[in-house]
C-alpha positions in Angstrom: 57.5 40.7 199.0 55.4 38.9 195.7 55.3 35.3 195.5 54.2 33.1 192.5 56.6 34.8 189.6 58.6 33.3 187.5 62.7 33.9 188.8 65.4 34.8 186.5 67.9 34.2 188.6 67.2 31.8 191.8 68.9 34.6 194.4 66.3 37.2 193.2 63.7 38.7 195.1 60.2 40.2 194.0 58.6 43.5 195.8 55.2 45.2 195.2 54.8 48.3 196.1 52.3 51.2 196.2 51.9 52.5 192.5 51.4 56.5 192.5 47.7 55.4 191.1 45.1 54.8 193.9 44.9 51.5 194.0 47.8 50.4 191.9 51.3 48.3 192.5 54.4 48.6 190.6 56.3 45.6 190.6 60.3 45.6 191.4 62.4 43.2 191.2 66.0 42.7 193.1 69.2 40.8 192.5 72.0 40.9 195.5 75.8 41.7 195.0 77.0 38.1 193.7 80.1 39.4 196.3 79.9 40.7 199.8 83.4 42.2 200.1 82.5 45.5 198.7 81.8 48.0 201.0 79.6 50.1 201.5 76.8 48.5 199.9 76.0 50.3 195.9 72.4 49.8 195.0 71.5 50.2 191.4 68.1 50.8 189.7 67.5 50.1 186.1 64.8 52.4 184.1 63.7 50.9 181.1 62.5 52.5 177.9 59.2 52.1 176.2 58.9 48.8 175.1 60.8 46.4 177.1 60.5 46.0 180.9 62.9 44.4 183.3 62.8 40.5 182.1 63.3 41.7 179.1 65.6 44.6 179.1 68.4 44.5 181.7 67.5 40.9 183.4 67.7 39.3 179.3 70.2 37.1 179.3 72.7 37.1 175.6 75.0 34.2 175.9 73.9 33.1 179.4 75.3 36.9 180.7 73.2 39.8 181.5 73.4 43.4 181.6 72.0 42.7 185.2 74.6 40.0 186.0 77.7 42.4 185.1 77.0 44.8 187.4 75.7 42.5 190.0 79.6 40.9 189.6 81.0 44.5 190.0 79.5 44.6 193.5 76.0 46.4 192.9 72.7 45.5 194.3 70.8 45.7 191.6 67.2 47.0 190.7 64.6 46.4 188.3 61.5 48.5 187.6 58.3 47.5 185.9 56.6 51.1 185.0 52.6 50.6 185.4 50.9 49.0 182.2 54.6 47.3 182.0 56.0 43.7 182.9 54.2 42.6 186.4 53.3 45.8 187.7 49.4 46.7 187.6 47.8 47.9 184.2 46.5 51.5 183.7 42.6 51.0 183.8 42.1 53.0 180.5 44.3 49.7 179.1 40.4 48.1 179.3 38.8 50.1 177.2 39.6 51.0 173.4 42.7 53.0 172.9 41.6 55.6 171.3 39.0 56.9 174.3 42.1 58.2 176.3 44.8 60.7 176.1 48.8 58.3 176.6 49.3 57.0 179.7 52.4 56.9 180.9 53.7 60.2 180.1 57.5 61.2 181.6 55.8 63.3 184.6 53.4 60.2 185.7 56.4 58.0 185.3 58.4 60.3 186.8 56.7 59.9 190.5 56.1 56.0 190.0 60.0 56.3 190.1 60.1 57.9 193.1 57.8 55.7 195.2 60.2 53.0 193.7 63.5 54.7 195.2 61.9 55.7 198.3 61.4 52.1 198.7 64.9 50.7 197.5 66.6 53.2 200.1 65.0 52.6 203.0 64.4 48.9 202.1 68.7 48.7 202.1 69.1 51.3 204.2 71.3 53.5 202.4 71.3 57.8 201.3 70.9 57.1 197.8 71.5 55.0 194.7 72.6 55.1 191.3 70.3 55.0 187.7 70.7 53.9 184.3 68.1 55.0 182.3 67.6 53.1 178.7 66.0 55.9 175.8 62.5 56.7 176.5 63.4 56.0 180.5 66.0 58.4 180.1 62.7 61.0 180.2 61.3 60.4 183.8 65.0 59.1 185.3 66.3 62.7 184.3 62.9 64.5 185.8 63.5 63.0 188.7 67.0 63.5 189.3 66.3 66.8 188.6 64.2 67.2 191.6 65.6 64.8 194.4 69.5 65.1 193.7 70.3 64.3 197.2 68.8 60.5 196.3 70.7 60.1 193.6 74.9 58.9 193.2 75.4 58.4 189.5 72.7 59.0 186.4 74.1 57.3 183.4 71.5 57.4 180.3 71.8 54.6 177.1 70.6 56.2 174.5 68.8 58.9 175.7 65.8 61.0 174.0 64.8 64.2 173.7 61.3 66.3 173.5 62.0 67.7 169.8 58.9 70.0 169.1 57.4 69.7 165.0 58.2 71.6 162.3 56.1 74.3 161.5 54.9 72.3 158.4 53.3 69.3 160.8 51.1 68.8 162.5 52.1 66.5 165.7 50.7 63.6 166.4 47.3 62.3 168.2 48.7 59.4 170.1 46.2 56.8 172.0 46.7 55.4 175.6 47.9 52.2 174.6 49.1 49.8 172.0 49.5 46.2 170.9 53.4 45.4 170.5 53.6 42.1 168.5 57.1 40.2 168.2 57.1 40.6 164.4 56.8 44.9 165.4 59.8 44.1 168.2 61.6 42.0 165.0 61.8 44.7 162.9 62.8 46.8 165.3 65.8 44.8 166.0 67.1 44.8 162.6 65.8 47.9 161.3 69.2 49.3 161.0 71.7 46.8 160.3 73.3 47.8 156.9 72.3 46.7 153.8 73.8 43.0 152.8 75.0 42.5 156.8 73.3 40.2 158.6 71.6 41.2 161.8 73.9 41.1 164.7 71.1 39.4 167.2 70.4 36.2 164.3 70.8 33.6 166.6 70.2 34.7 169.7 66.8 36.0 169.3 64.6 34.9 166.8 61.9 36.2 165.0 59.4 35.6 168.1 61.4 38.3 169.6 62.0 38.4 173.4 59.2 37.7 173.7 56.7 34.8 172.8 53.4 36.5 172.7 52.0 40.1 171.4 51.3 42.6 174.4 49.7 45.6 175.4 51.7 48.6 176.6 50.9 52.1 177.4 51.7 54.7 175.0 55.2 56.8 176.2 55.6 60.7 176.3 56.9 63.7 177.8 54.5 66.0 179.2 54.8 69.6 178.4 53.6 72.1 180.9 52.9 75.9 179.9 56.1 77.8 181.3 
């Protein structure tokens, strides 16, 4: 268990586990089910997307309630993983250097291996045979890779807003992506409102300020899917 980190709920527990890379650690947050009359115990792990870690996604409360709270009330033990470079997990060493010096860091294959470490820890910690995964956006790629490789560990796989690889058109040049990038509060706000129809107010106005869900600019690794021959 890890100490001295703020809890988003008084019942929340924090854990650090060895990461895929030597010397690195992954952060897990855990909220046990609010009710104990559901048997057997059911665990679910939320797999975040390319921008928000667990604190600002599944555990973030709108009008006093988060998606984690809803799952918790339904009898699930809810876990949240921060991939390397996100939230309270360790940073990649390459994030101490200019982003152009390294290729994208958190490719889907690497993230799937991090996810495997988290799942194995959870099933051992809770003494369960399998768990469910809820994966959002980019997180659907590492979650699907893991589920395909380890189906016996999966109860249910839920993909929320999944994405898939789309190769460039024949007249397009694939972009050269940096190792990491800065995401500012204004960047987040622009993402929230970019698809709102003309003359309609943003649905989250009054709930999320222009500071977004984060008060400061944040460096995060550039994520993607690793393309391997064959």
